[in-house]
C-alpha positions in Angstrom: -5.5 18.1 7.8 -6.0 14.5 6.8 -3.4 12.2 7.9 -3.4 8.8 6.1 -1.7 5.2 7.4 -0.6 2.4 4.8 -0.6 -0.4 6.5 0.4 -4.1 5.1 -0.6 -6.6 7.8 1.2 -9.8 6.8 -2.3 -11.4 9.0 -5.0 -9.4 10.4 -5.1 -11.7 13.2 -1.7 -11.6 13.3 -0.7 -8.1 13.6 -4.0 -7.5 16.4 -1.7 -9.3 18.4 0.7 -7.7 18.3 -0.6 -4.6 19.1 -2.0 -3.0 15.6 -5.5 -1.7 16.8 -3.7 -0.4 19.8 -1.5 1.9 17.9 -4.2 2.6 15.3 -6.0 4.1 18.0 -3.1 6.4 19.3 -2.7 7.2 15.8 -6.1 8.6 14.9 -5.6 8.7 11.5 -8.5 10.0 9.3 -7.6 6.8 6.9 -6.0 3.4 7.3 -5.0 0.7 4.4 -4.2 -2.5 5.3 -2.9 -4.3 2.8 -2.3 -8.6 2.9 -5.3 -10.0 5.6 -5.0 -13.3 4.9 -8.5 -13.2 6.4 -11.9 -13.8 5.1 -15.4 -12.5 6.2 -15.7 -15.2 8.6 -12.6 -14.7 10.3 -13.1 -10.7 11.2 -14.3 -9.9 14.7 -15.7 -6.3 15.0 -12.6 -4.6 16.4 -11.1 -5.8 12.7 -14.2 -4.8 11.3 -14.7 -1.1 12.3 -12.3 0.1 15.7 -13.1 2.3 18.0 -14.5 5.7 15.7 -14.6 3.9 12.7 -15.9 2.6 9.4 -14.2 -0.3 7.3 -14.5 -1.6 3.4 -13.1 -4.8 2.5 -12.1 -6.6 -0.8 -11.2 -10.7 0.5 -9.7 -13.6 -1.6 -11.7 -15.8 -2.8 -8.1 -18.3 -1.3 -8.0 -18.6 1.9 -5.5 -17.3 4.0 -4.4 -15.0 0.5 -4.3 -11.8 0.3 -7.0 -9.0 0.6 -7.5 -5.7 1.8 -9.0 -3.0 3.7 -9.8 0.7 3.9 -10.8 2.8 7.5 -12.4 5.8 7.5 -13.4 8.0 10.1 -16.4 9.2 8.4 -18.5 7.5 5.7 -17.7 7.5 2.2 -20.0 8.9 -0.4 -19.4 6.2 -2.8 -17.5 2.5 -2.4 -15.5 0.1 -5.1 -14.2 -3.3 -4.1 -12.1 -4.2 -7.4 -11.0 -2.1 -9.9 -13.2 -4.6 -12.8 -10.5 -7.6 -13.7 -11.5 -11.0 -12.5 -8.3 -12.6 -12.1 -7.5 -10.0 -9.8 -10.4 -8.8 -8.2 -10.9 -13.0 -7.4 -7.0 -12.1 -5.2 -9.2 -9.0 -3.0 -6.6 -6.5 -4.0 -8.3 -3.4 -4.2 -11.1 -0.8 -2.8 -11.9 2.6 -3.4 -13.7 5.1 -1.2 -14.9 8.9 -2.6 -15.3 11.6 0.4 -16.4 14.2 -1.0 -13.7 15.9 -3.5 -10.8 12.8 -2.3 -10.1 9.3 -3.3 -8.8 7.1 -1.5 -7.6 3.7 -2.5 -6.1 0.7 -0.7 -3.8 -1.6 -3.3 -1.7 -4.4 -2.9 0.4 -5.4 -6.1 1.2 -9.0 -6.3 4.6 -9.9 -5.6 6.3 -12.0 -8.3 9.1 -13.8 -5.6 7.5 -16.8 -5.1 7.5 -18.4 -9.1 7.8 -17.2 -12.6 4.9 -18.0 -12.9 3.7 -15.4 -10.2 5.9 -13.0 -11.6 4.1 -13.5 -15.7 0.7 -12.8 -12.9 2.4 -9.5 -11.8 3.0 -8.4 -15.4 -0.1 -9.3 -16.6 -1.5 -6.7 -13.3 0.7 -3.8 -14.3 -0.6 -3.9 -18.1 -4.3 -3.6 -16.5 -3.6 -1.9 -13.5 -1.9 1.1 -15.4 -4.9 2.1 -18.1 -7.1 1.8 -14.3 -4.9 4.6 -13.0 -5.1 6.5 -16.3 -9.0 6.6 -15.8 -8.2 7.9 -12.4 -6.2 10.4 -12.9 -8.1 11.9 -16.1 -11.7 11.8 -13.7 -9.9 14.9 -12.5 -10.4 14.0 -8.7 -7.7 14.6 -6.7 -6.4 10.8 -5.4 -4.3 9.1 -3.5 -3.3 5.3 -3.4 -1.6 3.8 -0.7 -0.5 0.2 -0.5 2.1 -2.4 -0.5 2.9 -1.9 -4.5 6.2 -4.4 -4.0 8.4 -2.7 -6.5 11.5 -0.8 -5.3 11.8 2.7 -7.9 15.2 3.1 -7.7 18.4 2.0 -6.1 18.0 4.3 -3.3 14.9 2.2 -2.5 16.5 -0.9 -1.4 19.3 -1.6 0.3 21.6 -4.2 -2.1 20.1 -3.1 -5.5 23.0 -4.4 -7.2 22.3 -8.0 -6.4 19.0 -7.8 -6.6 18.4 -6.6 -10.4 17.2 -9.7 -11.8 15.3 -10.1 -8.9 10.9 -9.9 -8.5 10.1 -6.2 -6.9 13.7 -4.8 -8.9 13.7 -6.0 -12.4 13.9 -2.9 -15.5 10.2 -3.2 -16.4 8.7 -3.3 -13.1 11.1 -0.2 -12.0 10.4 1.2 -15.6 6.1 1.1 -15.3 6.8 2.3 -12.2 8.5 5.3 -13.8 5.5 5.5 -16.3 2.9 6.1 -12.9 5.0 8.9 -11.9 6.7 10.6 -15.5 3.5 10.2 -17.9 0.4 9.6 -15.9 1.7 12.9 -13.4 1.1 10.6 -10.2 3.7 11.5 -7.5 5.5 9.2 -5.6 4.7 11.7 -2.3 7.3 10.4 0.4 10.1 10.7 -2.1 8.6 14.6 -2.6 9.7 14.9 1.2 12.4 12.8 1.7 14.3 13.2 -1.9 17.6 11.5 -0.7 16.7 9.1 2.4 17.5 5.9 1.4 17.4 3.2 5.0 15.1 5.1 6.9 12.9 5.0 4.2 12.0 0.9 4.3 9.0 -0.6 4.9 9.9 -3.9 4.2 12.6 -6.2 5.4 12.8 -10.5 4.4 12.6 -12.6 7.6 15.4 -14.7 6.0 18.3 -14.0 7.7 19.4 -10.9 9.8 17.4 -8.4 7.4 15.5 -6.5 9.9 18.8 -6.5 13.0 21.0 -5.1 9.8 18.5 -3.1 8.2 18.6 -4.7 5.1 15.5 -3.4 3.7 13.0 -2.3 1.1 10.6 0.9 0.1 8.2 -1.1 -1.4 5.1 0.4 0.3 4.6 4.5 -1.4 1.4 6.7 -1.1 0.7 7.5 -4.9 -1.1 10.9 -4.9 -2.3 13.6 -7.9 -0.1 16.1 -7.7 -2.4 18.4 -6.2 -3.1 16.3 -2.7 0.6 15.7 -3.0 1.5 19.2 -3.3 0.0 19.6 0.1 2.2 16.1 1.8 3.5 18.1 5.2 4.9 15.2 7.1 6.0 12.0 6.5 6.9 8.5 9.1 8.0 5.2 9.1 7.2 3.3 12.2 9.2 1.3 13.6 9.0 1.3 17.2 7.1 -1.7 17.4 7.5 -4.4 14.6 3.0 -6.0 13.8 4.5 -7.4 10.7 7.4 -7.4 8.2 6.6 -4.4 6.7 6.3 -1.1 9.1 3.2 1.7 8.9 3.8 4.5 6.4 1.7 7.3 7.4 1.8 11.1 5.8 -0.1 14.6 6.3 -1.8 16.8 4.4 -3.1 20.1 4.6 -7.1 20.2 4.0 
């Protein structure tokens, strides 16, 4: 039964100091998708590149200390794709895709638009070019699990203060409509929501470092497994790990039947 983890690390070196790789060893997942490495290849220790029992593939941002994603697997992939073919975002290190038999696993880090209007416009451009890429993935007929930080809370149930965030990046009407398109038009599935359709506070995966967001559980659900219907239908359990804090996000682990 494949077990897949998605975790935004907010810096692989920082997460390592907080025990992420020790936790990973105990989890014994088949695939681990990580985002926001904030590291270049030269910064990656042997443990970061290939934790015991795993092979890793990475997409580094050209800008130092920024973005970057990785995908660890217990078996060597049949094929690996780094980037999805759009130079603006491939330069930012946002996408690793690996094939394992008839299953494709992807680690993605969608842009955040919260820092400036300029970055929000970049986020909209990403959404525009990523949608046809997702369409082509679905059209391939393969079973696909896309794990990562999507930087969008889809519905009111997915964040604590939805009323006051309707004009903020991550919960804008255009962003939410885009997510709806993935599910309603492309036929992709929000796997966590299939297993936990009504869960609110226990579903959050990110908490702002401002104020007492973590202490008061003022969270957002922005980390997802988005999958094709076939494998989504085989999901059995989903868990968000909050016993230790490796970053401002919590890892999301979903198990699927073979």
